[in-house]
N, C-alpha and C positions, 0 to 999 in steps of 0.2 A: 489482585487488589485493584479496585477502581481508581483510576487516575483522574483528578479533576484540576483543570487549569482555568482559573477565573481571570487571570491577568494577561491580557493580550497586548499590552503596551509595547512589547518588543517582537511581536509576531507579525509576519507579512499580512495576514488577513485583517489586521486593524484598518488597513487602507480601504477595505471593502465593507466592513461590518460595524465600525465604531464611529459614533458622533452624529450630530444632526445632519451634516452635509452628505452623509452616506445613506440617507433615507431612500433615494432612487435605487441605489445598489441593493439595499435590503429588500426592496419591493420585488425584485427579480427572484430573490431567494424564497420569499413568501409564496411567489407564484408557483414554485416547485414543491410546495407542501411543507417547507421547513417551519419549525416553531421558533418563537423568540429565543428560547433557550438554545436550540441547535445553532441558530445564527451566531450567537455570541460565544459559542464553544470554538476551539481550534478547528479549522477546516483541513481535512486530510485528503489529499489526492490519492485515489486508488486507480492506478493506471495499468491497463492490461493490453496485450497484443492479441486480443481475441479476434478471430475471423474464421471464415469457412474455407480458407485456402488449403489447410493441411491438418492432419491429426494432432500435430504438436501444439496447435493453438485452440483447438475446438473445446477443450475443457476449461479454458481460462475464465470465461464468464461465470461459470458455476463457482469457481474458486474465489473469484472477486466478491461474490455475495457473502461468502464466509468471512473474508477480510472485513467487509463493511460491518458485519455483526460484531466482530471483535473491537473495531474502532468505536462503535456506538456504546458497547458495554463499558468502555473505559472513558466515557464522557467526551468523545470526539465526534465530529460530524463528517462522515465520509462523503466524498464527491467522486463518483466513478467516471472515468473517461477511457477511451481506447486510442491506440495508435496503430500504425501499419505493421505488417511483417512481409518479407519475401522469403519463402520457404525453399531452401536449397535443393531439396530432393526433387521438387517439381520444376525449379528453375534450371536444373542441371542439364548440361549437354546441348544447350541452345542459347540464343541471344538473351534470353531472360536472366541468365546468370550474371549478366552485367549489372543488373539491378540489386544483386544481393548485398555486396559490401556497402554500396551507397545507402542501402536501407538502414544500416546501422546509424549513419549520421542523421537520417530523417527521423528515426525513432528518438534519438537523443534530443534533437532539435525540437521536435513536436511536443515531447513531454515537457521540456524546458518552457516552451511558449505557452502551453496550457497552464502550467503552474504559475508562471509570471503573470499571465493575463488575468487570472482569477485569484491571485494572491493566496495560494494554499500554503499551509504552515508545515506540512510533513508529507511524506510520500511512501506509499507501499506500491511496489512495481512488480507485476507478474509477467513473465515472458516464457516462451516455450521453444524457440527455434534459434538456429545458429547465431544470427546477427542480432536478434532481439535481446538476448541475454546481455552481451556486452553493451549494446545500445542503451538498455535500461540502467545498467550500472554506471555508465558514463553520465547519464542524466542526473543520477543521484549525487555523484561527487561534484558535478558541475554546479548544481543548485545549492548543495551543501545544507539542505534542510534535513532534519532527522528522517531517516529512510530505512526501510527493510526490503530486501529483495526476495522474491518467491519464484522458484522454478515451477513450471506447470507439471513436471514429472515426465518420466520416460514411458515409451510404449512397451507393451508386453511382447515377448518373442512370439513369432509365429511357429507353426508346426507343419512340416512338409514330409509326409510319409514317415512319421515317427521321429523326425529330427528337428531340433529347434533351428529356426532361420530368422534372419533380419533382412532389411532392405539391401544390405551389402550383397547378400547371396543373389538377389534379383539383378542388381547391376552386373555382377559377374556372370550371371546366367546369359546375359545378352552376348557375351563373348563366346560362351559355350554353344549357343545356337549358331553363331557365325562359322564355327569350325565343325558343326555337325555332332557335337557331343551332347546336345539336348534338343528335343523336338519342340516344335511350336505348341503342341498340346501340353507338354510338361511345363513349358514357360507360362502358359495360360493358367494352369493349376497353381503354380508357385505364386504368381502375382496376386491371386485371390486370397492367399493365406499368409503372406509374409508380414503384413501389418494388421494385426487383429484387433487393435484397440486405439483409443485416444493416447496421445503422448508423443514425445520426440523420439527420434531414432535411438534404439535401445542400447547400442554398444558405446564405447568410449570415443564417439565421434565428437564434433565440435559442441553440440548442445550439452551433452553430458560432461564434456570437459569443462565448459564454462560454468555448468552447475556445480561441479566439484570446486571450481575456483570460488564461487559465491560463498561457500561455507568457509573455505580456507582464508579468504581475504577478510572475512568477518562481517559481511553484509547480509548473510542469510542465517536463519536459526539452525542450530545443529540438527542433523538428520533430515531437515525439510527438503533438501535437494535430491535425496536418494529415493524417496517413495514414488513408485510409478503413478502415472496420471489416474488410472482407474481406482486406485486404493482410496477408500473413504477417509483414511487417516490424513490425507492431504487437506481436507477441510478443517481438521483440528489444527494443523500447522498454520493454515491461513487465518483462522480466528485468533490464534495466539499472536501471530504477527500484527494483526490489527490492534490488539491490546498493547503489545510491546512497543509499538511505534509511539504510542501516547506516553509511555514511560520514558522513552528516549527524548521526547519533547520536553517533558518535565525536568529531566536531568541535563538537557542541552547537550546531548551526545550527538555529534554530527558525523556525516560520512568521512570527512577529512580527518577527524579524530581517529577513525578506524583504518582508512586506506592510507597507510604510511609506506615508506620504503620497505620496512620489514614485512609489512602485510603483503606487498607485491612480491617479495621474495618467497613468502609462504605460498602464495598462489602459484608461482612458477614451479615450486617444489612439488605440489600435488599433481600438476600437469605431467611432469617428467615421471613421477613415481607411478602414475596410473597409465602410462603409455598414451597420454592424451593427444589431442589434435594439434598439429603444427599451427593452426589458426590462432592458438593462444599467444603465439609470439607476435601476432599482429594486434590482438585485443588488449593484452596487458599494457603495452606501451601507450595505447590510446586511452585507457582508463587512467594511467599515471599522468598523462598529459593534461587531463581535466583537473587534476590536483595541483599542477605546477611542478610535478616531479619528473625528472628526466630518467626514463627507464627504457632503454632501447632494446632492439633485438639482441644485441650483444650481451646486455645485462641478463636478459632472459636465458640466453644460451649458456652463460656461465653457471647459472643455477642448474640448468639441465645437465651440464657436464659433471657436476659433483653430486647428483641425486641418484640414488638407486631406483631401479625399476622393480616395483613390488606387487602391482595389481595385475592379475592374469585376465585382462579384459580384452574383448574383441575391439578392433579387428585383428590385432596381433596375437591375442590370447584366446581363452576358451569361454569366458563368461560375459554377461551383459549387466547393465546397471541394476536391474531387479535383483540379480544374484548377490551383488555386493551389499545392497540395502538389507537383504534378508539375513546376512551373516554379521551385520554390524554397521553398515552404512559408511559414509564418508568419515565420520569420527573414528572408525576403526583404522582407516588408512592414516588419518592425521595423528592418532595416538601413537602408533609405532614410529612414525617419523619424528614426532616430538620426543619420545622416550630415547631415541638414538641420536638426538642432536641435529636433526635436519630441518627443524622448524623453530621459529621464534615464538616462545610461549607467552611473552609479555604484551602481545598486541591486543588492543581492545576489540570487542565484537558487539553486535547488536543486542546481545543478551545483557549488556552492561557489565559483563565479566571478561576476563582475558581468555585467550586461547587455552592457556594452561589450566585456568579455573574451569573452563568448559570441559576439558579433557580429564579432569580429576576423577570423575566417576566412571569413565569409560574403561572397561576391562577387555583384555585381549581374549579373542575367541580362538582357542586352539583346535576346534573341531570344524575347521573350514580350510579350503585351499584357494580361495579367491584372492585374498590379500596375504602376502608373505611378510614375516617380520623384517624390519628394515635392516637388521644385521645379518639376515639370511636371504638376500634378494634373488629375484629371478636372474637379473644381471646387475653388475655393480654400478653401472652408470645409467642415466636416464633413458627413457624411451624416445626422447626427442633430442636432436643434436644440432648445434649451430655450425655453419660452415663459413669460411672466408678464403679468398684467394684472388688471383688476377682476373677470374671470371665473375667474382662477386665481391668487389671491394667494400660494399655496404652490407655484405652478409647474405646468407641464405639459411634455410632450415630444412631438416629432413627427419622423418619419423622412422626409427629403427627398432621399435618395440617388436619383439618376436622374431627379429632377423638375426640369424647366426653371424658370428664375427667374420667368418670367411666370405660372407656376402656383403660386408660393409665397406669394401673397396672395389671400385669398378672403373675400368679404363676402356674407352672405345671411341670410334669415330662419330662425329656429330652428324645427325640427320636433322636438318633445320626446317621448321614449319612456322610460317607467320600466321599464327592463330590456331585455336584448338580444332576447329572443324577440319582443317587440312590434315592434322595429325590423326584424328579419329577416322577419317576416310582411309588413310594409309593402314591403320590398324585393322579396320573392318575388311579391307581388301587384301590384307597380309602382304603389302609391298615393302614393309620394313624388314630388316635382317637381325638375326640374333647377334648380340654383342654391340649393337649400336646405342648411342646416347641420343634419345629423341629430345630435341630442343624446341619448346613451344614458347614463342616470344610475341611481343606486342600484346600481352595480356595483363600488364601491370596496372596499378591504380589509375595512372593517367592514360596509358596506351590502349587499354581495353576498350573504353575505360571501364573500371569497376573490378579489375583483378579477379577474373573468373576462377572457379574451381574446376578441376579436371577429372572428376570421378568417372565419368562415362568412359574416358579413354583408358585410365588405369585399370578399371574393373574389367573392361573388355580384354585387356592384355592378360589379366589373371585367368579370365574365362578361357582364353586360348592356350593356357599353360605356359605363357611367356613372361609371367610377372617378375621372375628373377633372372631372366635372360637378356633383358634390356634395362636401361635406366632412362629416367626422364628428368629434365630440368626445365623450369619455367620462371618467368617474372610474374606469373600469376600465382594461384594458390592450388593446393591439393586438398580435397575433402578429408575430414577426419576419418572417413571410412577407407581411405586409400591405404593399400599395402604395397610393399616393394620399394626399390631404391628410387624414390620420387622426391626431387629437391624443388622446393618452392620459395617464393619471396626473394628471388635473385635480384640484387640491387647493385648499382643503379639499373633501372628497367630499360628495355630497348628504346622506348619512346623518348627518352631523354639522352640517348647516345651511350648507354651503358655497354660494357663489353659483350653482353649477351646479344646485343644488336649487331655486333661485328663478326660473329661466328659464321663460318661457311661450312657446307657439307664436307666431311672428311677431316676437319680439324680434330685432333686427339684431345679428349676431355678426360680428366681424372677426378672422380668423386671419392673422397676418403673420410668416412664418418668416424673412423678411429682417431685420426689426426685432426679432424675438423677442417678439411681443406676442400676447395672446389677450384680447379685450375684448368687452363687450356694451354696446350704446348705451343704458345706463340710468345715471341719476345715483346717487350714494351715498345720497341721500335716498329714492329709489324702491326701491333694494335694501333699505334699512333698513325701509321700510314693509312690503315683501313678507315680510321675515323675521318680522315680528310675527305673521303668520298661518300661518307654517310650523310643521309638527309632524313629529316623527320618523315614519318609515314602517316598519311591521313587516315582517319577512321570515320565511321558513320555517325558519330555523335556530334552533329552540327547544330543541334538545338535541343531544347528541353532540359530536364534535370541532369541527364548524363553529361551534357555539354557543360553545365554549371559545375558539376562535380569535377570534371577533368581540369577545369581552369584553376581550382584551388587545392586539390588534394596533394598531400605531401608524400614522401617516400615510405616504403614499407618499414624501413629501419626505425622510424618513429611512430609506426602504427597507422600510416595512411590517414592522417587527421586533416581536418579542413578549416581549423581556426587556431588562433594563437594560444589558447589554453589558459590554465590557471596561473601560469607564471606571469602573464600579462594583465591579469585581472586587478582592478583597483577596488572593486566591491563585489562580494558574492551576493547572489539573490537572497540568501538567508538573512542578510543584514540590511535589506532595504527598509 
């Protein structure tokens, strides 16, 4: 049905398009080829993170054109614009990773500023990479104009000598080369076939985890987040989103009507059930913060604790996003969770219907083994676990999907590294020892700055066959592709004097994902004594954006956010 909105008296674009005093403003719109009718229709921002930086973003411009057709078909006027992305796979393992998490804030900020500056009435946002997904969703709830999120879609799996492969196999191959288990010729062959199409990394890494979140939290259309980037059906989802956002505008359904406390719990549920990325424990609190809802790492961890792990997805399992889409998609996952009482069915979504109403026609597919019934899970608790203890008073997070119970408790002496490069060098040169807990610190939001991911190090360990023989902890992050006992988001971070900054080589550390604890065998008195001699450590971010980011970023506990959020807001943009 075509949606026509003739009354702009309460829409932001009235400040640009209506009345005699806006003739200069309208002249700019005429200069771009708009008609009088288009100028006086609602203006819909179509924001994408298109760029030529990585395959996850390369198809977004094509999909944005389909969105614009849908908006126009429903009597809206689409206005396309782009923002940045920093792609983790290419930023990984060097200083560029410091730009990754801060890019989330730049994306949210730049979308907000474009929408505010040009007075757009609604938003359709397309994103394809790890930080661009939460960044775009943060902008939506911050602006609170009717919005729909679109994931650019996952990459197709590669094929290496008859076996399916992902970029995870390539990172781990680096470790194999280091120990002589793979030749440079084989590595060269693998790197040419691991990523065969447009789209984000194909397993349940951060991009696909947050794509799963987008449907569960209600900001994306059902099934839209599962279709791989090359599939032509993506264009149909995009056109439908363009039409639907006009319907949301007519019905005045806004993101904060959708993203409630219950919706955030639904989002955390699908992360745990799918064995998703630990980065969700950083992004969900940040999205909540934009709404004025306090939803911390501990709140996320509590949902993880009581949620069954049911999707057999890489890196801990066997399948990739394409496989789940083809057996029923994210709705199949959500349906069984809802049927067995793990999701709130009364949450509103961008369809204009509730989760339960969206799931009403979804039927269980018994002829697949990608998603298990929620009452017959792979493991009874979630694939991600929150930890707390004297080494992490503000919490930490670990991914245990696919990890046997006897591997979920680890005690060993600390081997301390101030920064990822030092640890990676030790791994490459094999100067570490089996049974050690490798501690990578000064990589937190402020201390890095930027809270880098550690996939290069963890993947190299697996490639050397040592992935389950050592443990790692960091105040930085681990990639969604990480496997093994790798604990991230340890808070308070070393840069602000947290306990992780006081650890010394040889201190005995215990990680217990079953009990949810992370502790060091030191008394409170000993930690207090060490703190007396602790001093802040300088880093290289003495100017530019990373310096600005380090001045304002908060702790991982609350999502590493950089502004006061919705709780301090006196007027949302949607009500200007």
